[in-house]
C-alpha positions as CSV (number, residue, x, y, z in Angstrom):
1,M,-0.1,0.2,-0.1
2,T,1.4,3.5,-1.0
3,K,2.4,5.5,1.9
4,E,0.9,8.9,2.3
5,V,2.9,11.9,3.3
6,A,1.8,15.2,4.8
7,L,4.3,17.9,3.5
8,L,4.4,20.9,5.9
9,V,5.5,24.2,4.1
10,G,5.0,27.8,4.7
11,G,4.6,28.7,8.4
12,W,4.6,32.1,9.9
13,S,8.4,33.0,10.6
14,A,10.4,35.1,8.3
15,E,11.5,32.1,6.3
16,R,8.0,31.4,5.0
17,D,8.7,32.2,1.2
18,V,11.8,30.2,1.3
19,S,9.7,27.0,2.9
20,L,6.9,27.4,0.2
21,T,9.3,27.7,-2.8
22,K,11.7,24.7,-1.7
23,G,8.8,22.7,-0.6
24,K,7.9,22.3,-4.2
25,K,11.2,20.6,-4.8
26,V,10.4,18.3,-1.9
27,E,6.8,17.5,-3.2
28,E,8.3,16.6,-6.6
29,A,10.9,14.3,-5.2
30,L,8.4,12.4,-2.8
31,K,5.9,12.0,-5.6
32,E,8.7,10.5,-7.7
33,A,9.8,8.3,-4.9
34,G,6.1,7.0,-5.1
35,Y,4.3,8.6,-2.1
36,T,0.9,10.1,-2.1
37,V,1.6,13.7,-0.8
38,R,-0.8,16.0,1.0
39,V,0.8,19.4,1.1
40,I,-0.1,21.6,4.1
41,D,0.5,25.3,4.2
42,V,0.7,25.8,8.0
43,E,-0.7,29.0,9.7
44,K,-0.4,29.9,13.3
45,D,-3.5,28.0,14.2
46,V,-3.2,24.6,15.8
47,S,-6.8,23.6,15.1
48,K,-6.5,24.0,11.5
49,L,-3.3,22.0,11.6
50,V,-4.8,19.3,13.2
51,A,-7.7,19.2,11.0
52,A,-5.4,19.1,7.9
53,L,-3.4,16.2,9.4
54,T,-6.9,14.4,10.0
55,P,-6.9,11.4,9.0
56,K,-3.4,10.9,10.2
57,P,-0.9,10.5,7.2
58,D,1.8,7.9,7.6
59,A,4.5,10.3,8.1
60,V,5.0,14.1,7.9
61,F,7.9,15.8,5.9
62,N,8.6,18.8,8.0
63,N,9.7,21.5,5.3
64,L,9.1,24.4,7.7
65,H,12.1,26.8,8.8
66,G,12.5,29.2,11.7
67,T,9.9,30.1,14.4
68,G,7.2,27.8,14.7
69,G,8.5,25.0,12.6
70,E,12.1,24.5,13.9
71,D,11.9,25.5,17.4
72,G,9.9,22.5,18.8
73,T,6.4,23.9,18.3
74,I,5.4,21.8,15.3
75,Q,7.2,18.9,16.8
76,A,5.2,19.3,19.8
77,V,2.0,19.0,18.2
78,L,3.1,16.0,16.0
79,D,4.2,14.1,19.3
80,M,0.8,14.8,20.8
81,M,-0.8,13.3,17.8
82,D,1.6,10.2,17.5
83,I,2.7,11.2,13.9
84,P,6.2,10.4,12.7
85,Y,8.0,13.2,11.2
86,T,11.2,14.0,9.7
87,H,14.5,15.7,11.2
88,S,15.2,16.4,14.7
89,P,12.9,16.0,17.7
90,L,11.2,18.5,20.0
91,R,14.0,19.0,22.6
92,A,16.8,19.1,19.9
93,S,14.9,21.3,17.8
94,A,14.3,23.8,20.6
95,I,18.0,23.8,22.0
96,A,19.6,24.2,18.5
97,M,17.1,27.3,17.9
98,D,18.5,28.7,21.1
99,K,21.8,30.0,20.1
100,P,23.3,31.0,23.5
101,L,22.3,27.6,25.0
102,T,23.8,25.8,21.9
103,K,27.0,27.4,22.4
104,I,27.0,26.4,26.2
105,I,26.3,22.6,25.2
106,A,28.7,22.7,22.3
107,A,31.5,23.9,24.7
108,S,30.7,20.9,27.1
109,V,31.8,18.6,24.3
110,G,34.9,20.7,23.2
111,V,33.4,22.6,20.4
112,P,34.4,26.3,20.6
113,S,32.1,29.2,19.3
114,A,32.8,32.9,19.2
115,E,32.8,34.8,22.7
116,G,29.7,36.3,23.1
117,V,27.1,37.9,25.6
118,I,23.4,38.4,25.8
119,A,22.5,42.0,26.1
120,S,19.2,44.1,26.0
121,K,18.2,45.8,22.9
122,E,18.4,49.2,25.0
123,E,22.0,48.3,25.9
124,V,23.1,47.5,22.6
125,L,21.5,50.8,21.0
126,A,23.3,52.9,23.7
127,G,27.0,52.0,22.9
128,H,29.3,49.3,21.9
129,I,28.8,46.2,24.1
130,M,32.4,45.1,23.0
131,E,35.3,46.3,21.0
132,P,34.4,46.3,17.3
133,P,34.0,44.4,15.1
134,Y,31.5,42.3,16.7
135,V,28.1,40.7,15.5
136,V,24.5,41.4,16.7
137,K,22.0,38.8,15.9
138,P,18.7,37.4,17.5
139,P,19.4,34.8,20.0
140,R,16.5,32.5,18.5
141,E,16.3,32.7,14.7
142,G,17.4,30.9,11.6
143,S,19.0,31.5,8.2
144,S,21.0,34.6,9.3
145,V,17.6,36.6,9.8
146,G,18.5,39.8,11.7
147,V,22.1,39.3,11.8
148,K,24.3,42.4,11.5
149,I,28.2,42.8,11.7
150,I,29.4,46.2,13.3
151,F,32.7,47.4,12.6
152,G,34.8,50.4,14.2
153,N,34.0,52.8,11.5
154,D,30.4,52.3,11.2
155,N,28.2,55.3,11.6
156,E,24.8,53.6,11.6
157,K,23.5,52.1,14.8
158,P,24.1,48.4,15.6
159,L,20.2,47.8,15.4
160,D,17.5,49.3,13.4
161,E,15.1,49.7,16.5
162,E,11.8,49.7,14.3
163,A,13.0,46.6,12.1
164,W,14.0,44.6,15.0
165,T,11.2,42.5,15.9
166,F,12.9,39.6,17.6
167,G,12.2,40.6,21.3
168,D,14.3,42.4,23.8
169,E,17.3,40.1,23.9
170,V,20.4,40.5,21.5
171,L,23.2,38.1,21.3
172,V,26.5,40.0,20.7
173,E,29.5,38.0,19.5
174,K,32.8,38.8,18.8
175,F,33.4,38.7,15.0
176,I,35.5,36.0,13.6
177,P,37.2,36.9,10.5
178,G,38.1,34.3,7.7
179,R,36.1,31.6,5.8
180,E,32.6,30.3,6.0
181,L,32.5,26.5,6.3
182,T,29.2,24.3,6.7
183,V,29.0,20.6,7.5
184,A,25.7,18.5,6.7
185,V,25.1,15.5,9.0
186,L,22.7,12.8,8.2
187,D,21.7,10.1,10.6
188,G,24.9,11.0,12.9
189,E,27.4,10.9,10.0
190,A,29.1,14.0,8.6
191,Q,28.8,14.2,4.8
192,A,31.5,16.9,3.8
193,V,32.8,20.3,4.1
194,T,31.4,23.1,1.9
195,E,33.1,26.6,1.9
196,I,30.5,29.3,1.2
197,V,32.0,32.2,-0.8
198,S,29.6,35.1,-0.6
199,H,30.0,38.6,-2.2
200,T,28.1,40.2,0.5
201,R,29.9,41.0,4.0
202,F,28.8,37.6,5.3
203,F,26.7,34.8,4.4
204,D,23.4,36.6,5.3
205,Y,19.9,36.0,4.2
206,E,20.3,38.0,0.8
207,A,23.6,35.9,0.2
208,K,21.7,32.5,0.9
209,Y,18.3,33.2,-0.8
210,A,18.9,36.1,-3.5
211,D,22.5,36.8,-4.4
212,Q,23.3,34.5,-7.5
213,R,27.1,35.3,-7.0
214,T,27.3,33.2,-3.8
215,E,29.7,30.2,-4.5
216,Y,29.8,26.9,-2.8
217,Q,32.9,24.8,-2.8
218,C,32.6,21.1,-1.8
219,P,34.8,19.7,-0.6
220,A,36.4,22.7,0.8
221,K,40.0,23.5,-0.1
222,I,41.3,23.6,3.3
223,P,44.0,21.8,5.5
224,E,43.0,18.3,5.9
225,K,43.6,18.6,9.8
226,V,40.8,21.6,9.9
227,Y,38.6,19.6,7.3
228,N,38.5,16.5,9.7
229,L,38.1,18.8,12.6
230,A,35.1,20.3,11.0
231,L,33.4,16.9,10.5
232,E,34.3,15.9,14.2
233,Y,32.7,19.2,15.5
234,A,29.6,18.9,13.4
235,V,29.1,15.0,14.6
236,S,29.7,16.1,18.2
237,V,27.2,18.9,18.3
238,Y,24.5,17.0,16.5
239,T,24.8,14.1,18.9
240,V,24.9,15.8,22.2
241,L,21.7,17.9,21.0
242,G,19.9,14.6,20.1
243,C,19.5,15.7,16.5
244,K,18.2,13.2,14.1
245,G,17.6,12.9,10.1
246,L,19.5,15.8,8.5
247,A,21.1,18.6,10.1
248,R,23.7,21.5,9.2
249,C,26.4,23.0,11.4
250,D,27.7,26.2,10.3
251,F,31.4,27.6,11.1
252,R,33.9,30.1,10.6
253,Y,37.5,29.6,10.1
254,N,40.2,31.9,11.0
255,E,43.1,30.6,8.9
256,D,45.7,32.6,10.9
257,L,45.0,30.6,14.2
258,G,45.3,27.2,12.3
259,S,43.1,24.4,13.7
260,S,42.2,26.6,16.6
261,G,40.8,29.0,14.6
262,L,37.5,27.0,13.8
263,F,34.6,28.1,15.7
264,L,30.8,27.0,15.6
265,L,28.3,29.7,14.6
266,E,25.0,27.6,14.9
267,I,23.4,24.3,14.1
268,N,20.5,24.2,11.7
269,T,18.0,21.2,12.3
270,Q,15.8,22.0,9.2
271,P,18.3,22.9,6.4
272,G,17.1,23.9,3.1
273,C,16.0,21.0,1.2
274,T,16.6,21.0,-2.7
275,A,19.0,19.3,-4.8
276,E,21.1,22.4,-4.9
277,S,20.9,23.2,-1.0
278,I,24.2,22.9,1.0
279,G,23.0,19.8,3.1
280,P,21.4,17.7,0.4
281,S,24.3,18.6,-1.9
282,Q,27.0,17.1,0.4
283,V,24.6,13.8,0.6
284,I,24.4,13.8,-3.2
285,Y,28.1,14.2,-3.4
286,N,28.5,11.0,-1.4
287,G,26.2,9.1,-4.0
288,M,22.6,9.4,-2.7
289,S,20.3,11.3,-5.1
290,F,17.8,13.9,-3.9
291,T,14.8,11.7,-4.2
292,E,16.6,8.9,-2.3
293,L,17.4,11.4,0.4
294,C,13.6,12.8,1.0
295,S,12.6,9.0,0.9
296,H,15.2,8.1,3.5
297,L,14.0,10.9,5.7
298,V,10.4,9.7,5.5
299,E,11.3,6.2,5.9
300,T,13.3,7.2,9.2
301,A,10.7,9.4,10.4
302,T,9.9,9.0,14.0
303,C,7.8,10.6,17.0
304,A,8.1,10.7,20.8
305,K,5.8,7.5,20.9
306,L,8.0,5.6,18.6
307,E,11.0,6.6,20.3
308,H,9.6,5.4,23.6
309,E,8.5,2.0,22.3
310,K,11.9,1.5,20.8
311,V,13.5,2.0,24.0
312,K,11.2,0.0,26.0
313,S,11.6,-2.7,23.4
314,S,15.2,-2.6,23.6
315,K,15.3,-2.7,27.5
316,D,13.0,-5.5,27.4
317,G,15.2,-7.4,25.0
318,K,18.2,-6.9,27.4
319,N,16.2,-8.2,30.4
320,R,15.1,-11.3,28.7
321,L,18.8,-12.1,28.0
322,S,19.8,-11.5,31.4
323,A,17.3,-13.5,32.7
């Protein structure tokens, strides 16, 4: 019997349009893989989502990004409905979206990130929180939304007070000069290291989704020791957070510091999903097609109930062996 997959797209975050656009590629791949696809444009209305998911599909392909879709919110609804879904579970999703908390947990497994502090919006607007250059960013957003680099000779304010819609807290981090690297992890295995060469100040939202000049070099042409360290760091963060399916870790690499110059920026538990997107392109580089990847994510989809049953079955099996 053909499996039915509910494909979640849209959402209410700043990345809604990205989700809608890239969701079409996922839909094509799922249909090519032989699934029946039910596309759901998700709104900020739980009752509508529950109705759209009734009757229950065999699995949900979560193609939402940012607030609501990537921070544990949708994952909680799907867990309550006992519907298996792709990508990371509730707790990992919530932690990964919280950049300050991710930094602390990453440090606990030896993965460094840029020196940073949490400040109020008023403090950031009042003057330099640290010596420039530094970076200001929302503590809980994805895709570089709201991120800005402040240099010493900038005359403009660190934040656009009217445009800042991300709450009172601001994450302020020391700017790491150098190169932008990213590593996809699938089922706990690092795929490759890609260097992102953008023609904007950094790999911001515009560079990710609008600037056609952005280049992706896979595998990245960096020292082997640094390449392997990036793979190791990505797996460490993925594992300690409890991620599943496909995720992506972003890094800055300061060549002047050698292997000590590699710093985690963030982990993205819902990376862009087209054949050209960085995460899937690394999987494709290793021999799996985009259609096969989408099918694999569906077939390995899970939820809290299934994970609980898996753990219980494992414990029961061990108890029988020791009896």
